[in-house]
VMD Tcl script that builds the backbone (N, CA, C; Angstrom):
set m [mol new atoms 252]
animate dup $m
set s [atomselect $m all]
$s set {name element resname resid chain x y z} {
  {N N MET 1 A 59.300 89.759 131.567}
  {CA C MET 1 A 60.711 89.773 131.289}
  {C C MET 1 A 61.302 91.175 131.475}
  {N N ALA 2 A 60.575 92.213 131.065}
  {CA C ALA 2 A 61.095 93.583 131.125}
  {C C ALA 2 A 61.583 93.986 132.521}
  {N N PRO 3 A 60.889 93.603 133.610}
  {CA C PRO 3 A 61.374 94.012 134.926}
  {C C PRO 3 A 62.748 93.429 135.291}
  {N N HIS 4 A 63.167 92.380 134.604}
  {CA C HIS 4 A 64.445 91.737 134.925}
  {C C HIS 4 A 65.592 92.213 134.044}
  {N N LEU 5 A 65.317 93.110 133.125}
  {CA C LEU 5 A 66.368 93.639 132.259}
  {C C LEU 5 A 67.186 94.682 133.021}
  {N N PRO 6 A 68.468 94.858 132.638}
  {CA C PRO 6 A 69.310 95.848 133.330}
  {C C PRO 6 A 68.824 97.278 133.125}
  {N N ALA 7 A 68.096 97.532 132.049}
  {CA C ALA 7 A 67.524 98.858 131.794}
  {C C ALA 7 A 66.120 98.662 131.236}
  {N N SER 8 A 65.280 99.633 131.469}
  {CA C SER 8 A 63.907 99.552 130.952}
  {C C SER 8 A 63.920 99.576 129.430}
  {N N PRO 9 A 63.046 98.814 128.798}
  {CA C PRO 9 A 62.971 98.864 127.335}
  {C C PRO 9 A 62.549 100.258 126.872}
  {N N ILE 10 A 63.051 100.666 125.740}
  {CA C ILE 10 A 62.736 101.980 125.190}
  {C C ILE 10 A 61.341 101.965 124.563}
  {N N ASP 11 A 60.651 103.080 124.675}
  {CA C ASP 11 A 59.385 103.266 123.968}
  {C C ASP 11 A 59.758 103.833 122.599}
  {N N PHE 12 A 59.723 102.995 121.575}
  {CA C PHE 12 A 60.172 103.402 120.252}
  {C C PHE 12 A 59.351 104.528 119.653}
  {N N ARG 13 A 58.193 104.828 120.228}
  {CA C ARG 13 A 57.368 105.930 119.728}
  {C C ARG 13 A 57.882 107.284 120.214}
  {N N ASN 14 A 58.714 107.295 121.258}
  {CA C ASN 14 A 59.208 108.530 121.864}
  {C C ASN 14 A 60.559 108.904 121.250}
  {N N VAL 15 A 60.553 109.796 120.271}
  {CA C VAL 15 A 61.786 110.137 119.557}
  {C C VAL 15 A 62.805 110.857 120.435}
  {N N SER 16 A 62.386 111.439 121.534}
  {CA C SER 16 A 63.341 112.127 122.411}
  {C C SER 16 A 64.300 111.148 123.089}
  {N N LEU 17 A 63.964 109.866 123.084}
  {CA C LEU 17 A 64.822 108.850 123.698}
  {C C LEU 17 A 65.913 108.340 122.753}
  {N N PHE 18 A 65.847 108.716 121.494}
  {CA C PHE 18 A 66.825 108.267 120.505}
  {C C PHE 18 A 68.030 109.201 120.540}
  {N N LYS 19 A 69.024 108.872 121.340}
  {CA C LYS 19 A 70.179 109.743 121.543}
  {C C LYS 19 A 71.127 109.751 120.355}
  {N N ARG 20 A 71.055 108.734 119.509}
  {CA C ARG 20 A 71.958 108.650 118.362}
  {C C ARG 20 A 71.269 108.969 117.045}
  {N N GLY 21 A 70.058 109.486 117.111}
  {CA C GLY 21 A 69.358 109.902 115.911}
  {C C GLY 21 A 68.147 109.044 115.595}
  {N N THR 22 A 67.282 109.589 114.752}
  {CA C THR 22 A 65.999 108.951 114.474}
  {C C THR 22 A 65.817 108.566 113.009}
  {N N THR 23 A 66.834 108.783 112.191}
  {CA C THR 23 A 66.716 108.438 110.780}
  {C C THR 23 A 67.004 106.949 110.574}
  {N N GLU 24 A 66.670 106.457 109.399}
  {CA C GLU 24 A 66.945 105.059 109.067}
  {C C GLU 24 A 68.434 104.750 109.209}
  {N N ASP 25 A 69.294 105.623 108.672}
  {CA C ASP 25 A 70.749 105.412 108.769}
  {C C ASP 25 A 71.222 105.381 110.215}
  {N N GLU 26 A 70.738 106.325 111.015}
  {CA C GLU 26 A 71.187 106.423 112.408}
  {C C GLU 26 A 70.718 105.226 113.244}
  {N N ILE 27 A 69.490 104.802 113.051}
  {CA C ILE 27 A 68.972 103.657 113.800}
  {C C ILE 27 A 69.696 102.384 113.368}
  {N N ALA 28 A 69.896 102.201 112.059}
  {CA C ALA 28 A 70.626 101.027 111.570}
  {C C ALA 28 A 72.058 101.020 112.115}
  {N N GLY 29 A 72.687 102.189 112.196}
  {CA C GLY 29 A 74.032 102.288 112.760}
  {C C GLY 29 A 74.068 101.920 114.231}
  {N N THR 30 A 73.067 102.351 114.980}
  {CA C THR 30 A 72.976 102.003 116.398}
  {C C THR 30 A 72.797 100.498 116.559}
  {N N LEU 31 A 71.993 99.888 115.696}
  {CA C LEU 31 A 71.825 98.438 115.748}
  {C C LEU 31 A 73.152 97.727 115.490}
  {N N ALA 32 A 73.947 98.240 114.579}
  {CA C ALA 32 A 75.235 97.623 114.243}
  {C C ALA 32 A 76.251 97.779 115.365}
  {N N GLN 33 A 76.235 98.934 116.059}
  {CA C GLN 33 A 77.254 99.245 117.066}
  {C C GLN 33 A 76.852 98.890 118.486}
  {N N GLY 34 A 75.562 98.826 118.764}
  {CA C GLY 34 A 75.103 98.631 120.132}
  {C C GLY 34 A 75.250 99.911 120.925}
  {N N ILE 35 A 74.856 99.858 122.177}
  {CA C ILE 35 A 74.976 101.021 123.067}
  {C C ILE 35 A 75.650 100.539 124.340}
  {N N SER 36 A 76.787 101.143 124.663}
  {CA C SER 36 A 77.529 100.719 125.849}
  {C C SER 36 A 77.047 101.449 127.092}
  {N N THR 37 A 77.225 100.804 128.237}
  {CA C THR 37 A 76.896 101.446 129.508}
  {C C THR 37 A 78.022 102.376 129.930}
  {N N ASP 38 A 79.219 102.120 129.433}
  {CA C ASP 38 A 80.390 102.943 129.722}
  {C C ASP 38 A 80.786 103.636 128.428}
  {N N HIS 39 A 80.430 104.899 128.282}
  {CA C HIS 39 A 80.650 105.598 127.030}
  {C C HIS 39 A 82.107 105.993 126.812}
  {N N THR 40 A 82.995 105.693 127.776}
  {CA C THR 40 A 84.411 105.989 127.575}
  {C C THR 40 A 85.108 104.873 126.818}
  {N N VAL 41 A 84.486 103.688 126.775}
  {CA C VAL 41 A 85.065 102.551 126.062}
  {C C VAL 41 A 84.278 102.352 124.780}
  {N N PRO 42 A 84.946 102.330 123.618}
  {CA C PRO 42 A 84.194 102.108 122.374}
  {C C PRO 42 A 83.443 100.784 122.416}
  {N N ALA 43 A 82.210 100.794 121.948}
  {CA C ALA 43 A 81.370 99.588 121.968}
  {C C ALA 43 A 82.035 98.437 121.223}
  {N N LEU 44 A 82.899 98.750 120.269}
  {CA C LEU 44 A 83.585 97.731 119.487}
  {C C LEU 44 A 84.389 96.783 120.375}
  {N N HIS 45 A 84.880 97.269 121.504}
  {CA C HIS 45 A 85.733 96.471 122.383}
  {C C HIS 45 A 84.986 95.828 123.548}
  {N N LEU 46 A 83.676 95.955 123.575}
  {CA C LEU 46 A 82.895 95.422 124.680}
  {C C LEU 46 A 82.217 94.119 124.288}
  {N N THR 47 A 81.947 93.288 125.281}
  {CA C THR 47 A 81.176 92.078 125.031}
  {C C THR 47 A 79.701 92.418 125.131}
  {N N HIS 48 A 78.850 91.493 124.730}
  {CA C HIS 48 A 77.405 91.722 124.812}
  {C C HIS 48 A 76.963 91.956 126.254}
  {N N HIS 49 A 77.684 91.409 127.223}
  {CA C HIS 49 A 77.300 91.568 128.623}
  {C C HIS 49 A 77.608 92.967 129.154}
  {N N GLU 50 A 78.459 93.690 128.451}
  {CA C GLU 50 A 78.838 95.032 128.882}
  {C C GLU 50 A 78.081 96.122 128.124}
  {N N LEU 51 A 77.118 95.726 127.320}
  {CA C LEU 51 A 76.376 96.678 126.517}
  {C C LEU 51 A 74.963 96.869 127.044}
  {N N LEU 52 A 74.495 98.106 127.010}
  {CA C LEU 52 A 73.114 98.410 127.359}
  {C C LEU 52 A 72.189 97.815 126.299}
  {N N MET 53 A 72.621 97.901 125.057}
  {CA C MET 53 A 71.938 97.227 123.958}
  {C C MET 53 A 73.021 96.519 123.158}
  {N N PRO 54 A 72.892 95.223 122.972}
  {CA C PRO 54 A 73.944 94.505 122.254}
  {C C PRO 54 A 74.043 94.931 120.799}
  {N N LYS 55 A 75.194 94.647 120.219}
  {CA C LYS 55 A 75.387 94.880 118.788}
  {C C LYS 55 A 74.602 93.838 118.026}
  {N N PHE 56 A 74.040 94.242 116.934}
  {CA C PHE 56 A 73.381 93.312 116.023}
  {C C PHE 56 A 74.171 93.287 114.723}
  {N N ASP 57 A 75.507 93.196 114.874}
  {CA C ASP 57 A 76.384 93.223 113.709}
  {C C ASP 57 A 76.367 91.910 112.933}
  {N N HIS 58 A 75.710 90.901 113.479}
  {CA C HIS 58 A 75.567 89.638 112.753}
  {C C HIS 58 A 74.467 89.728 111.697}
  {N N LEU 59 A 73.620 90.762 111.803}
  {CA C LEU 59 A 72.582 90.980 110.800}
  {C C LEU 59 A 73.182 91.682 109.590}
  {N N THR 60 A 72.585 91.464 108.446}
  {CA C THR 60 A 73.047 92.170 107.252}
  {C C THR 60 A 72.608 93.631 107.338}
  {N N GLU 61 A 73.217 94.458 106.524}
  {CA C GLU 61 A 72.835 95.871 106.463}
  {C C GLU 61 A 71.353 96.003 106.083}
  {N N THR 62 A 70.906 95.176 105.164}
  {CA C THR 62 A 69.497 95.203 104.742}
  {C C THR 62 A 68.575 94.841 105.905}
  {N N GLU 63 A 68.957 93.855 106.695}
  {CA C GLU 63 A 68.140 93.463 107.843}
  {C C GLU 63 A 68.082 94.577 108.890}
  {N N ARG 64 A 69.227 95.222 109.156}
  {CA C ARG 64 A 69.246 96.329 110.120}
  {C C ARG 64 A 68.402 97.495 109.625}
  {N N ARG 65 A 68.459 97.786 108.344}
  {CA C ARG 65 A 67.657 98.875 107.778}
  {C C ARG 65 A 66.169 98.528 107.834}
  {N N SER 66 A 65.836 97.274 107.620}
  {CA C SER 66 A 64.431 96.842 107.719}
  {C C SER 66 A 63.914 97.033 109.138}
  {N N ILE 67 A 64.728 96.687 110.121}
  {CA C ILE 67 A 64.340 96.887 111.526}
  {C C ILE 67 A 64.191 98.381 111.803}
  {N N ALA 68 A 65.127 99.187 111.285}
  {CA C ALA 68 A 65.052 100.638 111.479}
  {C C ALA 68 A 63.751 101.197 110.904}
  {N N LEU 69 A 63.386 100.747 109.723}
  {CA C LEU 69 A 62.139 101.216 109.118}
  {C C LEU 69 A 60.926 100.767 109.922}
  {N N TYR 70 A 60.993 99.579 110.487}
  {CA C TYR 70 A 59.894 99.113 111.340}
  {C C TYR 70 A 59.772 100.007 112.577}
  {N N VAL 71 A 60.905 100.324 113.204}
  {CA C VAL 71 A 60.890 101.196 114.383}
  {C C VAL 71 A 60.294 102.554 114.023}
  {N N ILE 72 A 60.687 103.093 112.873}
  {CA C ILE 72 A 60.143 104.373 112.423}
  {C C ILE 72 A 58.638 104.260 112.187}
  {N N SER 73 A 58.189 103.117 111.662}
  {CA C SER 73 A 56.760 102.936 111.388}
  {C C SER 73 A 55.929 102.921 112.664}
  {N N LEU 74 A 56.522 102.545 113.779}
  {CA C LEU 74 A 55.792 102.548 115.054}
  {C C LEU 74 A 55.359 103.956 115.425}
  {N N ARG 75 A 56.192 104.932 115.127}
  {CA C ARG 75 A 55.835 106.335 115.393}
  {C C ARG 75 A 54.679 106.749 114.510}
  {N N ALA 76 A 54.705 106.353 113.249}
  {CA C ALA 76 A 53.633 106.718 112.320}
  {C C ALA 76 A 52.317 106.109 112.769}
  {N N ASP 77 A 52.342 104.847 113.189}
  {CA C ASP 77 A 51.127 104.191 113.671}
  {C C ASP 77 A 50.577 104.906 114.894}
  {N N ASP 78 A 51.470 105.317 115.804}
  {CA C ASP 78 A 51.034 106.008 117.014}
  {C C ASP 78 A 50.417 107.357 116.665}
  {N N ASN 79 A 51.012 108.077 115.699}
  {CA C ASN 79 A 50.464 109.370 115.301}
  {C C ASN 79 A 49.103 109.223 114.649}
  {N N GLN 80 A 48.911 108.164 113.872}
  {CA C GLN 80 A 47.616 107.944 113.220}
  {C C GLN 80 A 46.534 107.649 114.253}
  {N N ARG 81 A 46.867 106.969 115.320}
  {CA C ARG 81 A 45.871 106.667 116.360}
  {C C ARG 81 A 45.405 107.912 117.072}
  {N N ARG 82 A 46.255 108.942 117.103}
  {CA C ARG 82 A 45.917 110.180 117.805}
  {C C ARG 82 A 45.083 111.127 116.981}
  {N N LEU 83 A 44.970 110.885 115.669}
  {CA C LEU 83 A 44.193 111.787 114.829}
  {C C LEU 83 A 42.725 111.753 115.221}
  {N N PRO 84 A 42.049 112.907 115.137}
  {CA C PRO 84 A 40.631 112.953 115.522}
  {C C PRO 84 A 39.749 112.153 114.591}
}
mol reanalyze $m
mol bondsrecalc $m
mol representation Tube
mol addrep $m
């Protein structure tokens, strides 16, 4: 499925790819707002087809924060695998 997406999926372990921040609040906010392909138009006015990542504003704040914590945990798991 990934080869057919308009953009490559992000490697959640690579914090340099998080342009809107890496904290729980920032990731949850990105989930709520989505990421537009045209940064001159606020994501609020775009449809899901015009977004690089759709808004997940139908999820509750608790659900978005849970997803954010899961994404953060992926980095921790990756760091633990690298330990000698």
